[in-house]
MARBA-3410 file (N, C-alpha, C, O; in Angstrom, 1 decimal):
77
5.6,-58.9,-78.9,6.3,-57.2,-78.9,4.8,-56.7,-79.6,4.1,-57.0,-80.5 ~ 4.9,-55.6,-78.5,4.6,-54.7,-78.5,4.1,-53.8,-79.5,5.0,-53.0,-80.0 ~ 2.7,-53.7,-80.1,2.3,-52.3,-81.3,1.8,-51.2,-80.9,0.7,-51.1,-80.4 ~ 2.3,-50.5,-81.0,1.5,-49.1,-81.1,1.4,-48.2,-82.2,2.4,-48.2,-82.9 ~ 0.5,-47.4,-82.6,0.6,-46.1,-82.9,0.8,-45.3,-82.6,0.7,-44.9,-81.4
1.4,-44.6,-83.8,1.5,-43.3,-83.0,1.5,-41.5,-83.9,1.0,-41.7,-85.1 ~ 1.6,-40.8,-83.9,1.5,-39.9,-84.6,2.6,-39.0,-85.1,3.6,-39.4,-84.5 ~ 2.8,-37.7,-86.1,4.2,-37.3,-86.0,4.4,-36.9,-84.4,3.5,-37.0,-83.5 ~ 5.7,-36.5,-84.3,6.1,-36.0,-82.8,5.7,-36.6,-81.9,6.1,-36.2,-80.8 ~ 4.9,-37.6,-81.9,4.5,-38.4,-80.8,5.8,-39.5,-80.3,6.5,-40.0,-81.0
5.8,-39.7,-79.1,7.5,-40.6,-78.5,6.6,-41.5,-77.6,5.4,-41.5,-77.2 ~ 8.0,-42.6,-77.6,7.4,-43.8,-76.9,8.6,-43.0,-75.7,9.1,-41.9,-76.0 ~ 8.8,-44.0,-74.5,9.7,-43.6,-73.4,10.1,-45.6,-73.1,9.4,-46.4,-72.5 ~ 11.0,-45.8,-73.6,11.9,-47.6,-72.7,12.4,-47.2,-71.9,13.4,-46.5,-72.1 ~ 11.9,-47.5,-70.9,13.1,-47.6,-69.3,13.5,-46.2,-68.4,14.3,-45.9,-67.6
12.5,-45.7,-68.9,13.3,-43.9,-68.5,14.4,-44.1,-69.0,15.1,-44.7,-68.3 ~ 14.9,-44.0,-70.1,16.1,-43.9,-70.3,16.4,-44.0,-72.0,17.4,-43.5,-72.4 ~ 15.7,-44.6,-72.6,15.1,-44.5,-74.1,13.5,-44.3,-75.1,12.4,-44.9,-75.3 ~ 14.2,-42.7,-75.3,12.9,-41.2,-76.3,13.1,-42.1,-77.6,14.1,-42.2,-78.3 ~ 12.4,-42.5,-77.7,11.8,-42.7,-79.1,10.6,-42.3,-79.8,9.5,-42.9,-79.9
11.0,-40.9,-80.5,10.1,-40.1,-81.5,10.1,-40.5,-83.1,11.0,-41.1,-83.8 ~ 8.7,-40.0,-83.3,8.3,-40.5,-84.7,8.5,-38.7,-85.6,7.6,-37.8,-85.8 ~ 9.5,-38.7,-85.9,10.0,-36.7,-86.3,9.4,-36.7,-87.4,9.1,-35.6,-87.5 ~ 8.8,-37.5,-88.6,8.5,-37.6,-89.9,7.4,-38.2,-90.6,7.3,-39.1,-89.8 ~ 6.4,-38.4,-91.5,5.9,-39.3,-91.5,6.0,-38.8,-93.4,5.3,-37.9,-93.7
6.9,-39.4,-94.6,6.8,-39.4,-95.7,5.0,-39.7,-96.3,4.3,-39.4,-95.3 ~ 4.2,-40.0,-97.1,3.1,-40.5,-97.2,2.8,-40.4,-98.6,1.8,-40.7,-99.2 ~ 4.0,-40.0,-99.2,4.3,-40.2,-100.7,5.6,-41.6,-100.3,6.3,-41.1,-99.4 ~ 5.9,-42.4,-100.4,7.4,-43.1,-100.3,6.7,-44.5,-98.7,6.9,-45.7,-98.8 ~ 5.9,-43.7,-97.3,5.6,-45.0,-96.9,6.3,-44.7,-95.8,6.0,-45.0,-94.6
7.6,-43.7,-96.2,9.2,-43.8,-95.1,8.3,-42.8,-93.6,7.3,-42.1,-93.5 ~ 9.6,-43.6,-92.4,8.9,-43.2,-91.1,10.9,-42.4,-90.6,12.0,-42.6,-90.8 ~ 10.3,-41.7,-90.1,11.4,-41.1,-89.3,11.7,-40.9,-88.5,11.5,-39.8,-88.1 ~ 12.5,-41.7,-87.6,11.9,-41.4,-86.2,13.8,-40.7,-85.4,14.8,-40.2,-85.9 ~ 13.5,-41.1,-84.3,14.7,-39.8,-83.7,15.0,-40.7,-82.7,14.0,-40.6,-82.0
15.9,-41.8,-82.3,15.9,-42.3,-80.2,17.2,-42.0,-79.8,18.2,-41.9,-80.4 ~ 16.8,-41.7,-78.5,17.9,-41.5,-77.6,18.1,-42.2,-76.7,17.3,-43.0,-76.3 ~ 18.8,-42.0,-76.5,19.8,-43.7,-75.6,21.1,-43.3,-75.0,21.8,-42.5,-75.7 ~ 21.5,-43.7,-74.0,22.2,-43.9,-73.2,23.7,-44.6,-74.1,23.9,-45.8,-74.3 ~ 24.7,-43.5,-74.5,25.5,-44.1,-75.9,26.3,-45.3,-75.4,26.9,-45.9,-76.3
26.5,-46.0,-73.5,26.7,-48.0,-74.0,25.7,-48.5,-73.8,25.7,-49.7,-73.4 ~ 24.6,-47.8,-74.2,23.2,-49.2,-75.6,23.7,-49.0,-76.9,23.3,-47.9,-77.3 ~ 24.4,-49.6,-77.8,24.1,-50.0,-79.2,22.7,-49.7,-79.5,21.8,-50.0,-78.8 ~ 22.6,-49.0,-81.1,22.0,-49.1,-82.1,21.3,-49.4,-83.2,20.9,-48.4,-83.8 ~ 21.2,-50.0,-83.4,21.6,-50.7,-85.0,20.6,-51.5,-85.9,20.0,-52.5,-85.6
20.5,-50.6,-87.2,19.8,-51.7,-87.6,19.5,-52.8,-88.4,20.3,-53.6,-89.1 ~ 18.1,-52.9,-88.3,17.7,-54.7,-88.4,19.2,-55.2,-89.3,20.3,-55.4,-88.8 ~ 19.0,-55.1,-90.9,19.7,-55.1,-92.1,20.8,-55.2,-92.2,21.5,-55.9,-92.9 ~ 21.3,-53.9,-91.1,23.0,-54.3,-90.8,23.6,-55.5,-90.0,24.5,-56.3,-90.3 ~ 22.4,-55.1,-88.7,22.8,-56.5,-87.8,22.9,-57.5,-88.8,24.1,-57.7,-89.2
21.8,-58.5,-89.6,22.0,-59.9,-90.4,23.0,-59.9,-91.4,23.3,-61.0,-92.0 ~ 23.7,-58.4,-91.5,24.8,-57.8,-93.0,26.1,-58.7,-92.4,27.1,-59.2,-93.1 ~ 25.8,-58.5,-91.0,27.3,-58.9,-90.2,27.5,-59.7,-89.8,28.6,-60.2,-89.5 ~ 26.0,-60.4,-89.4,26.1,-61.7,-89.0,26.8,-62.9,-89.7,27.6,-63.7,-89.3 ~ 25.8,-62.8,-91.5,26.0,-63.3,-92.5,27.6,-63.4,-92.7,28.1,-64.5,-92.5
28.4,-62.4,-93.1,29.7,-62.3,-93.0,30.8,-62.6,-91.6,32.0,-62.5,-91.4 ~ 29.7,-63.1,-90.8,31.1,-63.5,-89.6,31.1,-65.0,-89.8,32.0,-66.0,-89.8 ~ 29.6,-64.8,-90.1,30.0,-66.8,-91.0,29.6,-67.4,-91.9,28.8,-68.2,-92.2 ~ 30.6,-66.7,-92.4,31.1,-66.4,-93.4,32.6,-67.1,-93.6,33.1,-68.1,-94.1 ~ 32.9,-65.3,-92.5,34.1,-65.7,-92.7,34.7,-66.7,-92.0,35.7,-67.0,-92.5
34.6,-67.3,-91.3,34.6,-68.8,-90.2,34.3,-69.8,-91.0,34.7,-70.8,-90.5 ~ 33.5,-70.1,-92.3,33.5,-71.4,-92.4,34.6,-72.0,-93.1,35.8,-71.7,-93.4 ~ 34.1,-72.6,-93.1,35.4,-74.8,-93.3,36.8,-74.2,-95.0,37.9,-74.2,-95.3 ~ 35.4,-73.6,-95.5,36.2,-73.0,-96.9,36.6,-72.7,-96.8,37.7,-73.3,-96.5 ~ 36.5,-71.9,-96.7,38.1,-70.2,-96.8,38.5,-70.2,-95.8,38.8,-69.1,-95.6
38.8,-71.3,-94.4,40.4,-71.4,-94.0,40.7,-72.3,-95.4,41.6,-72.3,-96.3 ~ 39.3,-73.5,-95.3,40.7,-74.6,-96.8,41.0,-73.4,-98.1,41.3,-74.1,-99.1 ~ 41.0,-72.6,-98.4,40.5,-71.7,-99.2,42.9,-70.6,-98.2,44.0,-70.1,-98.6 ~ 42.4,-70.9,-97.0,43.8,-70.1,-97.3,44.6,-70.4,-96.8,45.4,-69.6,-96.5 ~ 44.8,-72.1,-96.3,45.4,-72.9,-96.0,46.8,-73.2,-97.1,48.0,-73.5,-96.9
45.6,-73.0,-98.6,45.9,-72.9,-100.0,46.7,-71.6,-100.3,47.7,-71.5,-100.9 ~ 46.4,-71.3,-100.0,46.9,-69.8,-99.9,48.3,-68.8,-99.3,48.7,-67.7,-99.6 ~ 48.6,-70.0,-98.4,49.2,-69.3,-97.5,50.7,-70.9,-97.5,51.8,-71.2,-97.1 ~ 49.9,-71.3,-98.1,51.0,-73.0,-98.7,52.1,-72.6,-100.3,53.2,-73.1,-100.5 ~ 51.1,-71.3,-101.3,51.5,-71.1,-102.5,53.0,-69.6,-101.9,54.0,-69.4,-102.5
52.4,-68.9,-100.8,53.2,-67.4,-100.1,55.1,-69.0,-99.5,56.2,-68.8,-99.8 ~ 54.7,-70.1,-98.8,55.8,-70.2,-98.8,57.1,-69.8,-99.0,58.0,-70.6,-98.6
END
């Protein structure tokens, strides 16, 4: 992992086609506002959202859920 220190309005360029810019720093809350400029074909997603999707997909495919679905199907028939 590359670790950098950046100030407001400073940028990082990745592979000549992705630019990350520090847009603002809220010293009170510690939040940092960043802007990412990348080609449309490169997906950009927050890590916590990706993790939630992963967990949701695993849960949807679990054997327990399939058993419940089969029981429900048998009641409908």
